[in-house]
N, C-alpha and C positions, 0 to 999 in steps of 0.2 A: 786532886792535883798535888804534886810534890812541890816543895819550895826549897831550893838549894842556893847556897851562897855561890858567887862566881867560881871560886876555886873548886868547890864541890861539883858544880855543873861541868867544869872542864874535865874533871876526873870521870864523871858520868859519861860524857861524850866519848872519852877514850875507851871506856869499858863497854860502850854500846855504839859501835861504829855504824850500825844500821839506823840510828836515830836521825831524825830530820831536825837540823838546827835552824831556827827561824828568827829573823829580825822583824819585828812587827812595827817598827817606827816608820815615820813618814820618809819618803824618798830623800828629801833634803838632809834629814838627820843621818840616814844611812850613808849617803855619799860624802857629806862634808864634815860631819862630826867624827866619823870612822865606824868601823865594824870589824868583828872577828873574821879572819880569812875563812873562806868556804861557807859562810853562813848564807842562807837563802832569804831573800827579802820578799816579804808579803805584808804590806802595810795594813794595820788594823783600821786606820783612817788616814785621809790625806787632806791637805790644805786645798781649797779654802773651806770645804764642808766641815771638817773637824768632827764628823759624826761617823761611826762605823756603819758600813753596809755589811751586816753579818753574813748574809747569804753569799755575797761576792767573796768575802774573806774565807769562809768555810770551803767554798767551791775551789778557790785557788789553792788552799792548803791540801785539800783532798787530791787535787791534780799533782801537786808536788810530792805527795806521799804515794803516788801511784794507786790511789784508791784503797790503800791498806790502812784500815782503822786501828790495826794492832801496832802500827809503826810508832815507836816512841817519838814524841815531839818535845823539843827543848826551846822555850820561848825567851827572847831577849827584847827589852825596850830600853828607854832611857833610865828609868828608876825602879822598874819592877812593879809598876802600877797598871799600865795598859795590858801587860801580859796576863794579869789575873782575869780581867774581863774577856780577853781573847781566849784564854785557856778554858774558861767556863763555857764559852760558845763552842769551842772544839769538843769539849767533853759532852755537851748536850747533843752534838752532831754524831757522837758515837766513838770518838777517839778514846782508847782505853788508858793510855799512859801519857800524861801531859806534865811537863816540868816547867815551873816558873823560876827564872833566875832572879833571886832577891837582890835588890839594889841596882839591877840592870847594868847598862853599859857605862853610864856616867855617875851613878850613885846619888846619894841624898845631898841636898844643898847644905853648905856650912852656914855659920852665923852671918856671912856676907852674901848668902844666896848663890854661892859658886859651887858648882858640882865638880866631882873628880878629886876632891881633897879628903873625903872621909871613907868612901867605900866604892864598890862598883867594879866592873870588869877591867877597865883601864887602870884604876887605882891599884888593883891587885896584881898588876904587872902581867896580865894574860895577853896572848898575842892579839894584835889588831892592826888594821891598815886603814889608810885614809886616802881619799881621792887627791 
């Protein structure tokens, strides 16, 4: 698995237009916190279970990838943690190129436990939209 900072991941996506850009956060995060334009939402887990259904997740990603295990996958979550576990599951399922976006969409919490102030997709000024 590759680990790229948000700006590096944006450049990677521009250089690899065939890549599948995936948001693995819960639907509420995706809709109400915001997301990059054009990203495909496939949740790693959902509320209230808060536990991944790995088979469901992998099946949905395979469907989105058109069954192409060689298609590069770029994964985004809140902080870059869920994407590591999701990426490992996708690699175990045979995907050859998986990219984790370090710091995710919102980034690490600061000393007041607030996100978006230190790093992350939004912090870096990359494109995003919100419901």
